[in-house]
C-alpha positions as CSV (number, residue, x, y, z in Angstrom):
1,M,14.1,-24.9,68.7
2,T,13.1,-22.7,65.7
3,L,11.0,-19.6,65.5
4,I,8.3,-21.1,63.4
5,A,7.8,-24.3,65.9
6,K,7.2,-21.9,68.9
7,E,4.6,-19.7,66.6
8,K,3.0,-23.2,65.8
9,L,2.7,-24.1,69.6
10,L,1.8,-20.7,70.6
11,A,-1.2,-20.7,68.3
12,L,-2.5,-24.0,69.7
13,L,-2.3,-22.7,73.1
14,L,-4.6,-19.5,72.1
15,E,-6.9,-22.2,70.3
16,Y,-6.9,-24.5,73.3
17,P,-5.8,-22.9,76.3
18,K,-5.9,-25.0,79.8
19,P,-8.8,-24.5,82.0
20,A,-8.0,-22.8,85.3
21,G,-7.2,-25.4,88.2
22,I,-7.4,-28.7,86.4
23,V,-5.0,-31.4,87.7
24,M,-4.3,-34.6,85.7
25,G,-1.7,-37.4,86.3
26,Y,-0.4,-40.2,83.9
27,G,-1.1,-43.7,85.0
28,T,-1.6,-46.9,83.5
29,A,-4.3,-45.6,81.4
30,G,-2.5,-42.8,80.6
31,F,-4.4,-39.6,80.8
32,R,-8.2,-40.2,81.2
33,A,-11.0,-37.5,81.8
34,R,-14.1,-35.7,80.5
35,A,-13.7,-35.4,76.7
36,D,-14.0,-31.3,76.9
37,T,-11.4,-30.8,79.4
38,L,-8.7,-32.5,77.3
39,P,-8.1,-30.7,74.3
40,W,-5.2,-28.5,75.9
41,Q,-3.6,-31.9,77.4
42,M,-3.3,-32.9,73.9
43,I,-0.9,-30.3,73.1
44,R,1.4,-31.7,75.6
45,I,1.0,-35.2,75.2
46,G,1.8,-34.6,71.3
47,L,5.1,-32.8,72.3
48,L,6.3,-35.4,74.5
49,A,5.2,-38.0,72.1
50,A,7.5,-36.2,69.3
51,M,10.5,-36.1,72.0
52,R,10.2,-39.9,73.0
53,S,10.3,-41.0,69.4
54,K,13.5,-38.7,68.9
55,V,15.2,-40.0,71.8
56,K,14.5,-43.8,71.0
57,Q,14.9,-42.9,67.2
58,A,11.9,-45.3,66.6
59,C,8.2,-44.7,65.9
60,V,6.0,-44.7,69.1
61,G,2.3,-45.1,69.1
62,A,-0.6,-42.0,70.5
63,M,-4.0,-44.1,71.0
64,I,-7.1,-41.8,71.8
65,T,-9.3,-43.8,73.8
66,A,-10.8,-43.9,77.4
67,S,-11.7,-47.8,77.1
68,H,-14.3,-48.6,78.9
69,N,-15.3,-45.3,80.5
70,P,-18.6,-43.6,79.4
71,E,-18.9,-41.8,76.0
72,Q,-18.5,-38.8,77.4
73,D,-15.1,-39.6,78.5
74,N,-11.8,-39.5,76.5
75,G,-8.2,-40.4,77.0
76,V,-4.8,-40.9,75.7
77,K,-1.7,-43.1,76.4
78,L,1.9,-43.2,74.4
79,I,2.9,-46.7,73.4
80,D,6.6,-47.6,72.8
81,P,8.5,-48.9,70.4
82,Y,8.2,-52.5,71.2
83,G,4.3,-52.2,71.0
84,E,4.7,-51.8,75.1
85,M,3.2,-49.2,77.5
86,L,5.2,-45.6,77.8
87,D,8.5,-46.3,80.4
88,Q,7.7,-45.4,83.6
89,T,10.2,-42.8,83.7
90,W,8.7,-40.8,81.3
91,E,5.4,-40.3,83.2
92,V,7.4,-37.9,85.1
93,Y,7.8,-35.7,81.8
94,A,4.2,-36.2,81.2
95,N,3.1,-34.9,84.4
96,N,5.3,-32.3,84.5
97,L,4.4,-30.9,80.9
98,S,0.7,-31.2,82.4
99,M,1.2,-29.5,85.5
100,L,2.8,-26.0,83.4
101,D,0.3,-23.7,82.7
102,D,-0.1,-22.0,79.2
103,D,2.6,-19.7,79.6
104,I,4.8,-20.3,76.1
105,H,7.8,-18.9,77.4
106,V,7.6,-21.1,80.4
107,L,6.6,-24.0,78.7
108,W,9.1,-23.8,76.0
109,D,12.1,-23.2,78.4
110,Y,10.9,-26.7,79.7
111,L,10.9,-28.3,76.3
112,E,14.5,-26.9,75.9
113,T,16.0,-27.7,78.8
114,L,14.5,-31.6,78.4
115,M,15.6,-31.5,74.8
116,T,19.1,-30.5,76.3
117,Q,19.1,-33.3,79.2
118,L,17.7,-36.3,76.7
119,N,20.3,-35.0,74.1
120,I,17.9,-34.3,71.4
121,Q,18.7,-31.9,68.6
122,P,15.3,-30.1,67.0
123,H,15.5,-32.0,63.8
124,D,16.0,-35.2,64.9
125,E,13.6,-37.9,63.1
126,A,10.2,-38.5,64.5
127,I,7.5,-40.9,63.4
128,V,4.2,-40.8,66.0
129,A,1.4,-43.4,65.0
130,I,-2.0,-42.2,65.8
131,A,-5.5,-43.7,66.4
132,Y,-8.4,-43.6,68.0
133,D,-11.7,-45.2,69.3
134,T,-15.4,-44.0,68.1
135,R,-15.7,-41.4,70.2
136,Q,-17.6,-37.9,69.1
137,S,-14.6,-36.5,70.5
138,S,-11.9,-38.3,69.1
139,P,-11.0,-36.8,65.6
140,L,-10.7,-33.6,67.5
141,L,-8.2,-34.5,69.9
142,A,-6.6,-36.3,67.4
143,S,-6.1,-33.6,65.3
144,I,-4.7,-31.4,68.1
145,L,-2.2,-34.1,69.3
146,K,-1.3,-34.4,65.6
147,R,-0.4,-30.3,65.0
148,A,1.6,-30.3,68.3
149,A,3.6,-33.3,67.6
150,Q,4.2,-31.7,63.8
151,A,5.5,-28.4,65.3
152,L,8.3,-30.2,66.5
153,Y,9.2,-32.0,63.1
154,T,7.3,-35.1,63.5
155,T,6.1,-37.6,60.8
156,I,2.5,-38.8,61.4
157,M,1.3,-42.1,60.7
158,D,-2.7,-41.6,61.0
159,F,-4.4,-44.9,61.5
160,E,-7.6,-42.9,62.0
161,L,-10.0,-45.9,63.7
162,M,-8.2,-48.8,65.2
163,T,-8.5,-50.6,68.7
164,T,-6.1,-49.7,71.1
165,P,-4.6,-53.8,70.6
166,Q,-4.0,-53.3,66.8
167,L,-2.2,-49.7,67.4
168,H,0.2,-51.4,69.8
169,Y,1.0,-54.0,67.1
170,A,1.3,-51.7,64.6
171,V,3.8,-49.9,66.3
172,R,5.9,-53.2,67.4
173,C,5.4,-54.3,63.6
174,Y,7.0,-51.1,62.1
175,N,9.8,-51.0,64.2
176,D,10.5,-54.6,64.0
177,D,10.9,-54.4,60.2
178,G,8.2,-56.6,59.6
179,Q,9.7,-59.5,61.7
180,Y,6.6,-59.7,63.9
181,G,4.1,-58.7,60.9
182,H,2.8,-56.4,59.0
183,Y,1.9,-52.9,60.2
184,T,-1.1,-52.2,58.6
185,E,-4.9,-53.5,59.7
186,A,-5.0,-55.8,57.0
187,G,-1.6,-57.1,58.2
188,Y,-3.1,-57.8,61.7
189,F,-6.0,-59.6,60.5
190,D,-4.1,-61.3,58.1
191,K,-1.6,-62.7,60.4
192,L,-4.6,-63.7,63.0
193,C,-7.2,-64.9,60.9
194,T,-4.6,-67.3,58.9
195,A,-2.5,-68.8,62.4
196,F,-6.4,-69.7,63.2
197,Q,-7.4,-71.1,60.3
198,N,-3.8,-73.1,60.2
199,L,-4.2,-74.5,63.8
200,L,-7.4,-75.9,63.0
201,E,-7.0,-77.5,59.7
202,M,-3.8,-78.8,61.3
203,T,-5.5,-80.6,63.9
204,P,-7.4,-83.9,63.6
205,N,-10.4,-84.2,65.2
206,T,-11.6,-80.8,66.0
207,Q,-14.6,-80.2,67.5
208,R,-17.1,-78.0,65.6
209,L,-17.2,-74.7,67.1
210,E,-20.5,-73.4,68.6
211,P,-21.8,-70.2,67.4
212,L,-20.6,-67.2,69.3
213,A,-22.8,-64.2,70.6
214,V,-20.6,-61.0,71.2
215,D,-21.3,-58.1,72.8
216,A,-19.3,-55.4,71.2
217,A,-19.9,-52.9,73.9
218,N,-21.1,-50.4,71.0
219,G,-17.7,-49.6,70.6
220,I,-14.6,-49.8,68.2
221,G,-14.2,-53.3,68.1
222,A,-17.8,-53.9,66.7
223,M,-16.8,-52.7,63.2
224,K,-13.1,-54.7,63.6
225,L,-15.0,-57.9,64.6
226,A,-17.3,-57.9,61.7
227,Y,-14.4,-57.8,59.1
228,M,-12.8,-61.0,60.8
229,R,-16.2,-62.4,61.1
230,Q,-16.1,-62.3,57.3
231,T,-13.2,-63.8,57.0
232,L,-13.5,-66.7,58.8
233,A,-17.7,-67.5,58.3
234,K,-16.5,-71.0,57.2
235,F,-15.1,-71.9,60.7
236,I,-16.9,-70.1,63.2
237,Q,-20.6,-68.2,63.3
238,I,-20.1,-64.7,65.0
239,E,-22.8,-62.9,65.6
240,I,-22.1,-59.0,66.9
241,F,-24.5,-57.3,69.3
242,N,-24.2,-53.8,70.7
243,D,-22.5,-53.2,67.7
244,G,-22.9,-48.9,67.4
245,T,-25.9,-48.5,65.6
246,R,-28.4,-48.2,68.5
247,G,-26.8,-48.1,71.7
248,H,-24.5,-45.6,73.9
249,L,-20.5,-46.6,74.3
250,N,-20.4,-49.0,77.4
251,D,-23.9,-48.1,78.4
252,K,-25.1,-51.3,80.5
253,C,-23.2,-53.5,78.1
254,G,-19.1,-54.5,77.7
255,A,-16.7,-56.5,79.6
256,D,-16.4,-54.5,82.4
257,Y,-20.0,-54.2,82.9
258,V,-20.6,-58.2,82.8
259,K,-17.6,-58.4,85.2
260,L,-18.4,-55.9,88.0
261,Y,-22.6,-56.5,88.0
262,Q,-22.2,-60.1,87.4
263,K,-24.9,-60.5,84.6
264,T,-25.6,-60.1,81.5
265,P,-25.4,-57.1,79.2
266,E,-28.0,-55.4,77.6
267,G,-29.0,-56.0,74.0
268,L,-28.1,-59.8,73.9
269,P,-31.0,-62.6,72.8
270,L,-30.1,-64.8,75.7
271,A,-32.1,-67.6,74.7
272,S,-30.6,-68.3,71.4
273,Y,-27.3,-68.9,71.9
274,T,-25.3,-71.1,74.5
275,K,-22.0,-69.2,74.0
276,Y,-21.5,-65.2,75.1
277,C,-19.0,-62.7,75.5
278,S,-18.2,-59.1,76.0
279,I,-15.6,-56.8,74.8
280,D,-15.0,-53.3,75.8
281,G,-15.1,-50.0,74.7
282,D,-11.5,-50.4,72.9
283,A,-11.5,-54.2,72.7
284,D,-8.6,-54.9,75.1
285,R,-10.4,-56.6,77.6
286,L,-12.6,-60.0,76.9
287,I,-15.4,-61.9,79.3
288,Y,-17.2,-64.7,78.4
289,F,-20.3,-66.2,80.1
290,F,-23.2,-68.5,79.3
291,M,-26.6,-69.2,81.2
292,D,-26.1,-73.0,82.8
293,K,-29.4,-75.6,82.7
294,N,-31.0,-73.6,85.5
295,Q,-30.6,-70.0,84.0
296,Q,-28.0,-69.2,86.2
297,F,-25.5,-66.5,85.0
298,R,-21.8,-68.2,85.1
299,L,-18.7,-66.2,84.2
300,L,-15.2,-67.2,82.7
301,D,-12.9,-64.2,83.7
302,G,-9.5,-63.6,83.6
303,D,-8.3,-66.1,85.9
304,R,-9.9,-69.1,83.6
305,F,-8.1,-67.6,80.7
306,S,-5.1,-68.4,82.6
307,V,-6.1,-71.8,83.3
308,L,-7.2,-72.6,79.9
309,F,-4.4,-71.0,78.0
310,A,-2.1,-72.5,80.1
311,S,-3.4,-76.0,79.9
312,F,-3.1,-76.1,76.5
313,L,0.4,-75.0,76.1
314,S,1.3,-77.7,78.5
315,I,-0.7,-80.2,76.7
316,K,1.2,-79.2,73.5
317,L,4.7,-79.0,75.1
318,N,4.5,-82.3,76.9
319,E,3.3,-83.8,73.3
320,A,6.3,-82.1,71.3
321,K,8.9,-83.8,74.4
322,L,9.7,-79.6,75.2
323,F,8.1,-79.0,78.6
324,D,11.1,-79.9,80.7
325,D,13.1,-77.6,78.0
326,V,10.8,-74.3,78.5
327,K,10.1,-72.3,81.2
328,I,6.6,-71.4,81.5
329,G,4.5,-69.3,84.2
330,V,1.1,-67.7,85.1
331,I,1.8,-64.3,86.6
332,Q,-1.5,-63.0,89.0
333,T,-2.4,-60.6,91.1
334,A,-3.6,-61.1,94.5
335,Y,-6.7,-60.8,93.1
336,A,-6.6,-63.8,91.5
337,N,-9.0,-66.4,93.1
338,G,-7.0,-69.0,95.2
339,S,-8.7,-71.9,93.4
340,S,-7.4,-70.6,90.2
341,T,-3.7,-70.7,91.7
342,N,-4.1,-74.3,93.4
343,Y,-5.3,-75.3,90.3
344,I,-2.5,-74.3,88.2
345,V,0.4,-74.8,90.6
346,N,-1.1,-78.6,92.1
347,T,-3.0,-79.9,88.9
348,M,-1.3,-78.4,86.0
349,K,2.3,-78.6,87.7
350,V,2.8,-74.8,86.0
351,P,4.4,-72.3,88.7
352,V,2.7,-68.9,90.0
353,A,4.2,-65.7,90.5
354,C,2.2,-62.9,91.9
355,V,2.8,-58.9,91.4
356,P,1.5,-56.0,92.8
357,T,-1.9,-55.1,90.9
358,G,-1.4,-53.6,87.4
359,V,-0.6,-54.6,83.5
360,K,2.5,-53.3,83.6
361,H,4.0,-55.1,87.0
362,L,2.3,-58.4,85.2
363,H,3.9,-57.4,81.9
364,H,7.0,-57.0,83.3
365,K,7.1,-60.3,85.3
366,A,5.9,-62.6,82.3
367,L,9.5,-61.4,80.5
368,D,11.0,-63.6,82.8
369,Y,9.8,-66.7,81.5
370,D,9.8,-68.6,78.1
371,I,5.9,-68.5,77.6
372,G,4.0,-66.2,80.6
373,I,0.8,-66.2,80.9
374,Y,-0.7,-63.1,82.3
375,F,-4.5,-62.1,82.9
376,E,-5.9,-59.9,85.2
377,A,-9.6,-60.8,86.5
378,N,-10.7,-58.2,84.5
379,G,-10.0,-59.9,81.1
380,H,-7.0,-57.7,80.0
381,G,-4.3,-60.0,79.6
382,T,-1.9,-61.9,76.9
383,I,1.1,-64.4,76.7
384,I,4.0,-63.3,75.7
385,F,6.7,-65.8,73.9
386,S,10.7,-65.4,74.5
387,D,13.2,-65.5,71.6
388,D,14.8,-69.0,72.5
389,L,11.3,-70.7,73.0
390,K,10.6,-69.5,69.3
391,S,13.7,-71.1,67.9
392,K,13.0,-74.2,69.9
393,I,9.9,-74.5,68.5
394,K,11.8,-74.0,65.1
395,L,14.2,-76.9,65.5
396,A,11.5,-79.3,66.9
397,I,9.4,-78.7,63.6
398,D,12.5,-79.1,61.4
399,D,14.2,-82.0,63.4
400,P,13.6,-85.4,60.8
401,N,14.4,-87.3,64.5
402,R,11.4,-86.3,65.9
403,T,7.8,-88.5,65.7
404,M,5.4,-86.8,63.5
405,E,3.1,-86.3,66.7
406,E,6.0,-84.6,68.2
407,R,6.5,-82.2,65.2
408,L,2.7,-81.7,64.6
409,A,2.7,-80.5,68.3
410,A,5.4,-78.0,67.5
411,N,3.7,-76.5,64.4
412,Q,0.6,-76.2,67.0
413,I,2.2,-74.0,69.2
414,R,3.7,-71.8,66.3
415,A,0.4,-71.4,65.1
416,F,-1.2,-70.4,68.6
417,I,1.5,-68.0,68.9
418,N,0.8,-66.2,65.7
419,I,-2.7,-65.5,67.1
420,I,-1.3,-64.0,70.2
421,N,-1.0,-60.4,70.4
422,E,2.1,-60.4,72.7
423,T,2.1,-56.8,73.0
424,V,-1.0,-55.9,75.3
425,G,-4.3,-57.5,75.9
426,D,-6.2,-57.9,72.8
427,A,-9.7,-59.2,73.0
428,I,-9.8,-60.2,69.1
429,A,-7.2,-62.2,69.1
430,D,-7.8,-63.6,72.5
431,L,-11.2,-64.5,71.3
432,L,-9.5,-66.4,68.3
433,A,-7.1,-67.8,71.0
434,T,-10.1,-69.0,73.0
435,E,-12.2,-70.6,70.2
436,V,-9.6,-72.5,69.1
437,I,-8.2,-74.0,72.2
438,L,-12.2,-75.1,72.8
439,S,-12.2,-76.6,69.6
440,I,-8.9,-78.7,69.9
441,L,-9.9,-79.8,73.5
442,H,-13.4,-80.4,72.9
443,L,-14.4,-78.1,75.4
444,N,-17.9,-76.3,75.9
445,L,-18.2,-73.1,78.4
446,D,-19.4,-75.7,80.7
447,G,-16.4,-77.8,80.7
448,W,-14.2,-75.1,80.8
449,L,-16.2,-73.6,83.9
450,N,-15.9,-77.2,85.6
451,L,-12.0,-77.7,85.2
452,Y,-11.9,-76.1,88.8
453,D,-14.7,-73.9,91.4
454,D,-13.8,-70.7,92.5
455,L,-13.6,-69.8,96.2
456,P,-16.4,-67.5,96.9
457,Q,-15.1,-64.1,97.7
458,R,-16.2,-60.3,98.7
459,Q,-14.8,-57.0,97.9
460,L,-15.3,-54.1,100.0
461,K,-13.8,-50.4,100.2
462,V,-13.4,-48.4,103.3
463,A,-13.0,-44.7,102.9
464,V,-10.1,-43.5,105.4
465,R,-8.3,-40.3,106.6
466,D,-5.3,-40.9,104.6
467,R,-4.9,-44.0,102.2
468,T,-0.6,-43.4,102.8
469,M,-1.5,-44.9,106.1
470,I,-1.8,-48.5,104.5
471,Q,1.3,-50.1,103.3
472,T,1.9,-53.2,102.0
473,T,4.4,-55.7,100.7
474,D,4.8,-59.5,99.2
475,A,3.0,-58.1,96.1
476,E,0.1,-56.0,98.2
477,R,-0.8,-59.5,100.1
478,R,0.7,-58.5,103.6
479,C,-0.1,-55.1,105.2
480,I,3.1,-53.6,106.7
481,A,1.3,-50.4,108.2
482,P,-0.4,-49.5,110.2
483,A,1.1,-51.5,113.1
484,H,-0.8,-54.7,114.0
485,L,-3.4,-54.5,110.8
486,Q,-1.9,-58.1,109.4
487,D,-1.8,-59.8,112.5
488,C,-5.5,-59.0,113.3
489,I,-6.3,-60.1,109.7
490,D,-4.4,-63.3,110.0
491,E,-6.2,-63.9,113.5
492,L,-9.7,-63.1,111.8
493,V,-8.5,-65.9,108.5
494,S,-7.5,-68.4,110.7
495,K,-11.0,-69.1,111.6
496,Y,-12.3,-69.6,108.2
497,P,-11.6,-72.9,106.2
498,S,-9.9,-71.9,102.8
499,G,-10.0,-68.3,104.2
500,R,-7.6,-65.4,102.7
501,A,-7.9,-61.6,102.7
502,F,-5.8,-58.8,102.2
503,V,-6.1,-55.0,102.4
504,R,-4.7,-52.1,99.8
505,P,-4.8,-48.6,99.4
506,S,-6.3,-47.2,96.2
507,G,-3.8,-45.5,93.8
508,T,-6.4,-42.3,93.4
509,E,-8.3,-42.1,96.2
510,D,-8.5,-42.2,100.2
511,I,-10.2,-45.7,100.4
512,V,-8.9,-49.0,101.3
513,R,-9.7,-52.2,99.2
514,V,-10.4,-55.4,101.1
515,Y,-10.7,-58.4,99.7
516,A,-12.0,-61.8,101.0
517,E,-12.2,-65.4,100.3
518,A,-13.6,-68.4,102.1
519,T,-15.5,-71.6,101.6
520,T,-19.0,-70.7,101.4
521,Q,-20.1,-66.9,100.0
522,V,-21.8,-66.1,103.7
523,E,-18.3,-66.9,105.1
524,A,-16.9,-64.7,102.4
525,D,-19.2,-61.9,103.2
526,K,-18.7,-62.2,107.0
527,L,-14.3,-62.2,107.0
528,A,-14.6,-59.1,104.5
529,D,-17.0,-57.4,106.8
530,E,-14.8,-58.0,110.0
531,V,-11.3,-57.0,108.0
532,R,-13.7,-53.9,107.1
533,K,-14.2,-53.0,110.9
534,V,-10.6,-53.7,111.8
535,V,-9.3,-51.2,108.9
536,E,-11.7,-48.5,110.4
537,E,-10.8,-48.8,113.8
538,L,-6.6,-48.7,113.1
539,T,-6.9,-45.9,110.8
540,K,-9.2,-43.7,112.8
């Protein structure tokens, strides 16, 4: 690499030195920490983004956000060319760069070694798309990342303020030569809003949509929803609260708060609406809720989205006479409520696959299906549609031998596909998909909730000496170490009707997470506590 590149990198290292003793690891959320500890890390991730782009010979994305974390935090994660999360093998390079100190010679040697291993030439083309959320720290961090990438002769596409799903979408579109859509923000909204409008207009006897109150977590999603609200005003009334003009980002509001504390966020007029939802700080999670006739809080989380979306698609596949030709499946983790699994498998006749906790596992498994539906309980999720499925839909629409009803159902599926952001969980896209399904199926939130009854559940944390003592298999549902722990759990579960329990180690700290379900809340609490005691005894 050239002397000029080395000088630019040295200048950045001197301007934003690495604090002593700091250690960070790249995970599903990328790097995430208190914002004032991140500038040095942006140098390294900028270099990595440039090299990833050179290797793939495609645009990669760099999203600066800490999602549902407090405002003082920030983070960064890379987006691969197809809009997916960074390939896991490259997380190793991210961590190696993170561990290196500011010695320019050591850092430079590692870069040159890596470029040799990956067959990268210094002047190979690279394109990095950058976007960030509304945190005050984001513009500075973006500028550092940008300068580091440019030191390796990189073209920057600076999208500035965007939701995380919007950048995933933009990267996919840019690399797909417009096949998936246009890579601008205007292209994103045009695709989603046009599909939403088309689906409602082609469907006879739709139900009028009730006004929707949205808790926008005082984040980036508020300004993006405002644009969409205006575009779709004649179809749905969307009122935005916690829009960033008063409160703090993710402070007693947002999807994560509502899910975690099982209560309404602050800043919402609870007597004025029958339908509410919350998104998170970077708009990739969505949770619906309402107050029932007894003024009790009722939540519709990720499991409910899986059921709603799978129900709609199953109905339309049957109407199009395509159900038997399409492989549809729902992907869950062990945390999915057992009642949702039973309903999907036994009532809807749709197979369910269980994978280890984490979006990357869910997304990867979803690729095995023509229609792969996945949602985490926290409201993050999407649907992946295979190219083969899209071809079958087009053929069905164009087939003159099919009935009008069959062609209409196929057309409805095609429009629905265009509402979904297949690259990643997207609160805005999922909100539109939810609203259009409720309208077509004539459901309100109470009817959606009553499709099945959740089993009461309890989650606990147990502090242990060494979390690696706990080892699991079967998508984390069975424990293989320490010895006899699973036998003890099985014995406890057998005492409770509809009982289920599992334990799994935390990925970041020395705790074990306990999950239990049973017929009543009292029994679920009791089962969780009994499993906790067994874990404590066998991990002494």
